[in-house]
N, C-alpha and C positions, 0 to 999 in steps of 0.2 A: 427420231430426228427432231430436233428443235429447230425452228425456222422463224424468219421474220421477213417482212416486206420492206424492201429498200426503195424509198420514193425520192431519192436524191437526184435521179436523172429524169429525163423526159418519159422513159418507160419504166414503170415499176418492175422490180425484180424480186423473186423469191430467193432468199439467201439462207443456206444451211448454217446454223450456228453450232450444232453438235450432232454427230452421227454416231449411233451405237450399233453393235452387232445384235442380232435378234435375241440371243440368249441373255445378253446384258440388259436389253430393253425389257424383256419379260421379267427378269429378276427385279427390276425397278418399277414394274407396272403397278399403278395405283388405281385399281378398279375392281371389276368383278368378272367372273366367268359365267356364261349362260349356256346351258345344254338344252337343246330342243328335243323333246320326246313326244310321241303320240301316246294317248292314253292306253292304247293297246300294247305298247312296248314297255310300259313302266314295270310290270311284274317280272318280266323276263330280263330286260336289259339293265335296269338300274342295279340289281345285285351284282351283275358282271362289272359294272363301272365303279362301284364303291371302293374296292381295293386300290384302284388306280388313283382315286381321289385321296385316300388315306396315305398312300405312298409319297405324296407330294404336298406335305403341309406347308402353309404359307399364310399370307395376309389377305388374299383375295377371297371375298365371299363367293359362294357357289349358289347359283340360281338354276332352277329347272323351269323351263317353259313347257307346260303340258297342254297339248292341243287335243280337244275333244272331237268326236265325230262330226259335230255341227260346225267346226271351225273356230270355236271360241278357244282362247288361250288363257291359262291360269299360270301366273308366275309364283313359284314357291321358293323361298329362301331356305337353303339347308342350314342346319345348326352350325355353330361355331366349330364343332368337331370336324367339319368338312371345309374349313378355310383352306385354300389351296395356293400353290405356287404354280402359275401357268408355265408350261414348258412345251417344247416340241414333242417330248415323249407323251405327255398327257393328250396333246392334240392327236397324235398317232393312235393312241389307245381308243379315244372316242371315235375317230374316223373308222378304225377297224371294226368296231362294234355297231356303229350307227350309220356310217356313211359320211361323205364329205359335207362340210358346211353346217354341222350340227353343234359345233362349239364356237362361241363368239366371245371375244373380250370386249367389255363395255365399260364406260364411265357414266355414272348416274349423276 
């Protein structure tokens, strides 16, 4: 959704200028995908996820946020081979393997 604030009246209003369906918005998304993993999950879970990333080539960079046992997080950018097209299918694949909330779309 693209929006603007209309301040022509006494009370400002938020006005929608363009609304898109989720799939269309994802297709036009200009940002990156971040998958959150714990260091103990990388060896087992990452190989399970790689085919899902390869099946959805696109423009978005893929980053992995890898959390260590002491709580530190290291962000690693995957190679350009893993640029992806975010989709509901990709979100479902990540959720199935890692649980909800582990895939985020971000703009840097």
